[in-house]
N, C-alpha and C positions, 0 to 999 in steps of 0.2 A: 525595473532594476537595470543597471548598466551592464553591458556585455563583459567588461573586465571583472566585475564582482562575480557574475555568474560563472565565468571561466575559472576563477580562483576557488569557488565553491566546488565546482566539478573536479578540479585538480585535488582538492582536499579529500573528496570522497574517493577519488581514484587511489589514494594512499591508504584507505581504510584497512585493507588486508595486511598492511605493514605493521599494524599495531597488534600486539597480543592482548590477551584479556587483562593482564596487569597494567597495560598502558591505555586502557579505555578512557580514563580521565584526560589523558593528554590529547586524544583525538577529539573529545568533546570540547576541550579548551580551544582547539584550532577552530572548530565550528563557532564557538561562542565569540571568538575574536572577530570572525567574519560578520557575525550577526551584529556585533557592536557597531559596525560601520553603517548599519541601516538606521533609518528613523525609528524611534522607539515604538511606534504603533504599526510598523510595516508587517504584513501577514507572513512574509517569508521568514522572518526571524524565528517565531515559535515553530514554524514548519521544519526548518533546518535543525533546530535544537531537538525537536521531537524525534526526528529521524536519527540523530546522534544518540539520544538516550535509548531509543528502540533497538538500534543496531548493536548497541553494547549491552543488551540483555535487560533493559529496564522499561518494559512496556508500561508499568504502572506510572512512571514519571513522564512517559511520552504522551499518554492519553490526554491529560489536561492541556498540553502544548498543542497537540493536533486540534483539539476543540477550540482553543484560542485562535489559532491560525484561521480556521474555518469561520469563526465568529467575526474576525477582522476583515473578512471578505476575500480570502484567498481565492483566486480564480484560475481558469485555464487548466492546463495539464497538472500543475502543482495541486490544485484543488482536488482533482480526481486521485492523484497519488496519495494525498493526505487522507482521503476517504478510505482508500484501500488499506493504507498503513494503519489507520485508526481501527478499522475493522479487524485486522490481523492482531493488533495489540489487545483489543477487547476479547478476542478469542483466547489469547494467551493467558488472560487473567480470569477466565471462566464466564465471560459475558458474550458468548458466541451468538446468542439470539439477537442482541443489538447489532452485531456485525452482519447477520443475515438481513436485518431490516435495512441497514445503510447500503449494503451492496445490492440488494434487490432494487432499491430505489435508483441506485447509480446505474445499474444495467439498463433500466428502463429510460433513464434520462437522456443519454446521448450515445453516440457511436464514434469510436476513434481507435487508435492503435492500442489502447489499454483495455479494450473489451475482454480480451482473453485473460488478462491479469485479474480483472473484476470477477470473471467466472471462476478462475482458479481459487481465489481467496474465498469466494462465496461457497465453493465446493468444500473447502477446508472447514468453514464455519458449519455448514450443514452436516458434515461428517462428525464433527465434534458433538453435535446435537443428536447423533444416532440416525440421521437421515441420509444413510449411505447411498441408497438408490438414486435419490435426487442429486447427490454430490457426484456420483459416477456419471450420471447423465450429463451434468454440466461439464465435467472434465472431458468426456468423450466428445461432446458437442464443440468444445473449444479446440480440441485436437484435430477433429475431422478435416477442416479446411487446409490443414498444414501437411496432411499425409500425401505421399506421392501417388498412392493408389487407395482404393476402398473408401474414398471420401463419402460417397452416397450411402454405402452400407453402414459405415460407422455412425453417420448422422442419424440414419433410420433406427439403428439399435439404441442410440442414445435417447431418442424420443420414446421408443417402446419401454424403456426402463421406468418411465413415469406415467405412462398411459394406463 
């Protein structure tokens, strides 16, 4: 996609907090207008629309759009974001087990700046399923490298929770 379009999408998302709940449809319309500029089969279209539905409280409407974006071959960072967001939406509608499956595969598949986000949302899915020790272990493991002190101790305690 071209840089201008990406910048306009980013600018639209930067205004998200300017919309109140009653204006959620207006925000989705802004995203829909940007998506209309894309070729009809472009994977970023349903990805951006899914995010707009999701962010305005409609996980149920977002899920099929995330799935469509992934099926169309969404790649790179947007693919990973879609997997995280899909898993979160699945958790929101009571399908946390599928979220665990997707995020566990995602965590094993690659390493990048979104690893801690994958761990955070995997921890949420696990907690929803009553697997709180695993969830806490993941959360502490993700947090440990960012601490100014006690990184090793925190990482060790995180591992001990699931051993």
